[in-house]
C-alpha positions in Angstrom: 28.4 -14.2 138.8 32.1 -13.2 139.4 33.3 -10.1 137.9 36.8 -8.7 137.5 37.8 -5.3 138.7 41.1 -4.2 137.1 42.6 -1.3 139.2 46.3 -0.2 139.2 47.0 -3.3 136.9 45.9 -5.7 139.4 42.9 -8.0 139.3 40.2 -7.8 142.1 37.4 -10.2 142.0 33.7 -9.0 143.1 30.6 -10.7 143.3 27.5 -8.5 141.8 24.2 -9.9 140.6 22.4 -6.9 139.2 25.0 -4.6 137.5 28.6 -4.7 136.6 30.6 -2.6 138.5 34.1 -2.6 137.2 37.0 -0.2 136.6 39.9 0.1 134.3 42.7 1.9 135.9 42.2 4.5 138.7 38.4 4.9 138.7 37.4 4.9 135.3 34.2 2.6 135.0 34.5 0.3 132.2 31.2 1.4 130.8 33.0 4.6 129.8 35.6 2.7 128.0 33.1 0.9 126.0 31.3 4.2 125.4 34.5 5.6 123.8 34.9 2.4 121.9 31.1 2.6 120.6 31.5 6.2 119.6 34.7 5.1 117.8 32.9 2.4 115.8 29.7 4.0 115.5 27.7 1.5 117.4 24.8 2.4 119.6 25.7 2.4 123.4 23.8 0.2 125.6 24.2 1.1 129.5 22.9 -2.3 130.4 26.1 -4.4 130.4 26.5 -7.4 132.6 29.3 -9.6 133.1 27.3 -12.8 132.4 27.5 -14.3 128.9 24.0 -15.7 129.0 21.8 -13.0 130.2 19.2 -11.2 128.3 21.0 -7.9 128.9 24.0 -6.9 126.6 27.4 -8.1 127.8 30.9 -7.3 127.2 31.4 -10.6 125.2 28.5 -9.1 122.9 30.0 -5.8 122.4 33.3 -7.3 121.4 31.3 -9.3 118.5 29.6 -6.0 117.5 33.0 -4.4 117.4 34.5 -7.3 115.6 31.6 -7.5 113.0 31.9 -3.8 112.0 35.5 -4.3 111.4 35.0 -7.4 109.5 32.5 -5.4 107.2 35.4 -2.6 106.6 37.8 -5.2 105.6 35.7 -6.8 103.2 34.9 -3.4 101.7 38.4 -2.5 101.4 39.7 -5.9 100.1 41.3 -8.6 102.0 45.1 -8.2 102.6 47.3 -10.2 100.2 51.0 -11.1 100.2 53.4 -13.2 98.4 53.9 -16.7 99.8 56.8 -18.8 98.7 56.2 -22.4 97.5 58.5 -25.0 96.6 56.5 -27.8 94.8 56.8 -30.5 92.0 54.8 -29.2 89.1 54.1 -30.7 85.6 54.9 -27.1 84.0 57.6 -24.8 84.8 56.8 -22.1 87.2 59.2 -19.7 88.6 62.7 -21.1 89.1 63.5 -24.8 88.6 65.1 -26.6 91.7 67.6 -28.8 89.4 68.7 -31.0 92.1 65.3 -31.9 93.7 64.1 -32.4 90.1 66.8 -34.8 88.8 66.1 -36.7 92.1 62.4 -37.0 91.1 63.5 -37.8 87.8 65.4 -40.8 88.9 62.5 -42.1 90.8 60.4 -42.2 87.6 58.4 -39.0 88.3 57.7 -36.8 85.3 57.5 -33.7 87.4 59.6 -30.5 87.8 60.3 -29.0 91.4 59.7 -25.3 90.9 60.4 -22.4 93.6 57.8 -19.7 93.1 55.9 -16.9 94.6 52.0 -16.5 94.6 49.8 -13.8 95.7 47.6 -15.1 98.3 45.1 -14.2 101.1 46.3 -16.9 103.1 48.1 -14.8 105.5 48.4 -14.9 109.3 46.3 -12.1 109.9 43.3 -13.5 107.8 43.9 -17.0 109.4 43.4 -15.5 112.8 40.1 -13.7 111.5 38.8 -17.0 110.0 39.6 -18.8 113.3 37.6 -16.2 115.5 34.7 -16.4 112.9 34.5 -20.0 113.2 34.9 -19.7 117.2 31.8 -17.6 117.3 29.5 -19.6 114.7 30.3 -22.9 115.6 31.2 -22.9 119.3 29.5 -19.9 120.8 26.4 -19.6 118.3 24.2 -19.7 121.4 25.6 -16.7 122.7 24.9 -14.7 119.6 22.0 -12.5 118.5 20.3 -13.2 115.3 21.6 -10.1 113.7 25.2 -10.9 114.8 24.9 -14.4 113.2 23.6 -12.7 110.1 26.7 -10.2 109.8 29.3 -12.9 110.5 27.9 -15.5 107.8 27.6 -12.6 105.4 30.8 -11.3 105.6 32.8 -14.4 106.8 32.2 -16.2 103.6 34.8 -14.0 101.8 37.5 -16.1 104.3 36.5 -19.3 102.7 39.7 -20.1 101.1 41.8 -19.0 104.1 43.3 -21.7 106.2 42.5 -21.5 109.7 44.7 -21.4 112.8 44.6 -22.7 116.4 43.7 -19.4 118.7 45.4 -20.9 121.7 48.8 -21.0 119.6 48.9 -17.4 118.6 51.5 -15.1 120.0 49.6 -11.7 119.7 52.6 -9.5 120.6 54.6 -10.9 117.5 52.1 -9.9 114.8 53.8 -7.7 112.6 52.2 -4.8 110.5 53.2 -2.8 107.7 51.4 0.0 105.5 49.4 -2.7 103.5 47.8 -4.5 106.6 47.9 -1.7 109.4 44.2 -1.6 109.0 43.9 -5.1 110.3 45.2 -3.8 113.9 41.7 -3.1 115.2 39.8 -6.2 114.0 42.9 -8.5 115.5 42.5 -6.3 118.6 38.9 -7.4 119.0 39.8 -11.0 118.1 42.2 -10.9 120.9 39.6 -10.0 123.2 37.0 -12.4 121.9 39.7 -15.2 122.2 40.6 -14.2 125.8 37.2 -14.1 126.8 36.7 -17.5 125.6 39.8 -19.0 127.0 38.6 -17.7 130.5 35.3 -18.9 130.4 34.4 -21.7 132.8 31.6 -24.3 132.8 29.7 -22.2 135.4 29.4 -19.2 132.9 31.7 -16.9 134.8 33.8 -14.8 132.5 36.9 -12.9 133.2 37.1 -9.4 131.4 40.3 -9.8 129.2 43.1 -7.4 130.4 43.3 -4.3 128.2 46.5 -2.6 128.6 47.6 1.0 129.1 48.9 1.4 125.5 45.3 0.2 124.2 43.6 2.6 126.5 45.8 5.5 125.2 44.9 4.7 121.6 41.3 4.4 122.5 41.3 7.7 124.4 43.1 9.6 121.3 40.6 8.1 118.7 37.6 8.8 120.7 38.6 12.4 121.3 39.7 12.7 117.4 36.1 11.4 116.6 34.2 13.6 118.7 35.9 16.6 117.7 35.4 15.8 114.2 31.7 15.0 114.6 30.8 17.7 116.7 32.9 20.4 114.3 31.0 19.0 111.2 27.6 19.8 112.7 28.4 22.9 114.5 31.5 24.5 113.2 31.4 24.0 109.4 34.8 26.1 109.0 36.7 24.0 111.3 38.5 21.1 109.8 39.7 18.2 112.3 42.7 16.0 111.1 45.8 14.3 112.4 48.3 16.2 110.4 51.9 15.3 109.4 54.0 18.5 110.3 57.2 19.7 108.7 60.4 20.3 110.4 61.6 23.9 110.4 64.7 23.2 108.7 66.1 24.1 105.4 67.5 20.4 104.7 65.3 17.5 104.1 67.0 15.5 107.1 67.6 12.0 106.1 67.3 10.5 109.5 64.5 12.9 110.6 61.6 11.2 112.3 58.0 11.9 111.2 56.2 14.5 113.3 52.6 14.0 113.5 49.8 15.7 116.0 47.2 13.5 117.5 44.5 16.1 116.6 44.6 19.4 114.8 41.6 21.8 114.5 42.0 24.4 112.0 39.5 27.4 111.5 39.8 28.4 107.9 37.8 31.7 108.2 39.4 32.9 111.7 42.8 31.7 110.9 42.9 30.0 114.3 44.4 26.6 114.9 44.3 24.3 118.0 46.8 21.5 118.3 45.9 18.8 120.9 47.9 16.1 122.2 46.2 13.5 124.1 47.9 11.4 126.8 46.7 8.4 129.1 48.7 7.5 132.3 48.1 5.8 135.4 49.5 8.9 137.1 49.1 12.2 135.4 51.6 14.1 137.8 55.2 13.1 138.7 57.3 14.1 141.6 60.0 16.6 141.2 63.6 15.8 142.4 62.2 12.9 144.8 60.0 15.5 146.5 56.6 15.9 147.3 55.8 18.7 144.6 53.9 17.4 141.8 54.4 18.6 138.3 53.3 17.6 134.9 55.7 15.3 132.7 58.2 17.3 131.3 58.6 15.3 128.2 54.7 15.8 127.3 55.1 19.7 127.5 58.3 19.5 125.4 56.4 17.6 122.8 53.5 19.7 122.5 55.6 22.8 122.7 57.6 21.3 119.9 54.5 20.9 117.8 53.5 24.6 118.2 56.7 26.1 117.4 57.0 24.1 114.0 53.5 24.6 113.0 54.0 28.4 113.7 57.1 28.4 111.9 55.3 27.1 108.7 52.0 29.1 109.4 53.0 32.4 110.4 49.4 34.1 109.8 47.8 31.5 112.1 46.5 32.1 115.8 47.8 29.0 117.2 47.1 27.4 120.5 48.3 24.1 122.1 46.4 21.7 124.5 47.8 18.9 126.4 44.8 16.8 127.2 45.2 14.2 129.8 42.5 11.5 130.7 42.0 11.6 134.3 39.5 11.4 137.5 38.1 13.6 140.0 40.7 12.0 142.4 43.5 13.7 140.3 41.9 17.1 139.8 41.9 18.5 143.3 39.0 20.8 142.2 41.0 22.1 139.2 40.9 20.5 135.7 42.4 23.5 133.4 45.9 25.0 133.8 46.4 27.8 131.5 49.9 29.1 130.5 51.5 31.6 128.0 54.6 30.4 126.5 56.6 32.6 124.1 53.2 34.6 123.6 51.5 31.4 122.6 48.5 29.8 124.7 49.8 26.4 126.0 47.1 24.9 128.3 46.9 21.6 130.1 43.6 19.9 130.7 42.3 16.8 132.4 39.2 15.2 131.1 37.3 13.5 133.7 36.5 10.1 132.6 35.1 8.8 135.9 31.6 10.7 134.9 28.7 9.9 132.8 29.0 9.8 129.0 27.0 12.9 128.9 29.1 14.7 131.1 32.3 13.5 128.9 30.9 15.0 125.9 30.0 18.3 127.7 33.5 18.9 128.9 34.8 18.2 125.2 32.0 20.4 124.0 33.2 23.2 126.1 36.8 22.6 125.3 36.1 23.3 121.8 34.0 26.5 122.5 36.9 27.8 124.8 39.1 28.1 121.9 36.7 28.8 118.8 33.7 30.5 120.8 30.2 29.3 120.9 28.5 28.4 117.6 25.9 31.0 117.8 28.5 33.8 117.9 30.2 32.7 114.6 
């Protein structure tokens, strides 16, 4: 069985027969990436992950299907995305605008129809077509790789795509799919659809599977959502007075500013009783530190510090009564820490810390780090 090891953006092929030892960037195990994904999606995490598609243990491909099915259910419950599609067809009744030149041409040929140009609200969009193609791929081409409950979910929710035209998965340019406010909720399910498609395209007759490449931007989004969901879940159970949100912040200016961009925090924890606020900005880089003036001295990225400092000052301007702290949270490994993971600073009498969350350890240790982070700012739960 051939497995892929993705490190520093390059593919390295390894042979393993019992367990899947794979890494995504630096020394972050692929298991931990899938742990974060399962936490985000609310799916139970299984540590028995292998690279072979046809073993009895859970596979990466199987996890893709679980995530895809969960997102499929959410799309159905929220309603399929619809958009207006333009049609130019000969009809027996007038609909929309009459295309006079084409109508006269058909009339001269003895046809009793009128060519009309009209728009129709339809679910037959590129986003829905891709989803239907992935459903057909799983049910009709890879049904032997599906668990019974996975088949049931795909049949149950896939029936809502019956009127959608399918599309060839080989011809999709994933980078050119456009999103707007109405279909942004499709981003996650299409992400899983892309991974399923790439896994299928990379399969060989010898049942070897290449793990589809998850780029740095995807890992950044996964890390941000994981920290947000953990904080929200943990605080709801332990700190009832703390609300967790990704809040849009107001600029500290009197005018509206026609061309001012939206300023939104990754994670904002607010204790309504103690009037405490923690603003967290998550970052995921191959290299946390950067060299200064082409020298050997390593420093944090200046633009990241400027960003979190701007969040703090603007929030402080609009919430004078709150005790505000800022945290720049990097995803890292033990190799980058050198024995230290928390860097405390006091800027303008405001606490501004930088912390490295070690993702090279077990899932329990990752949760412990996040739990300790929250307790450091808001105190232990038994003291509240």
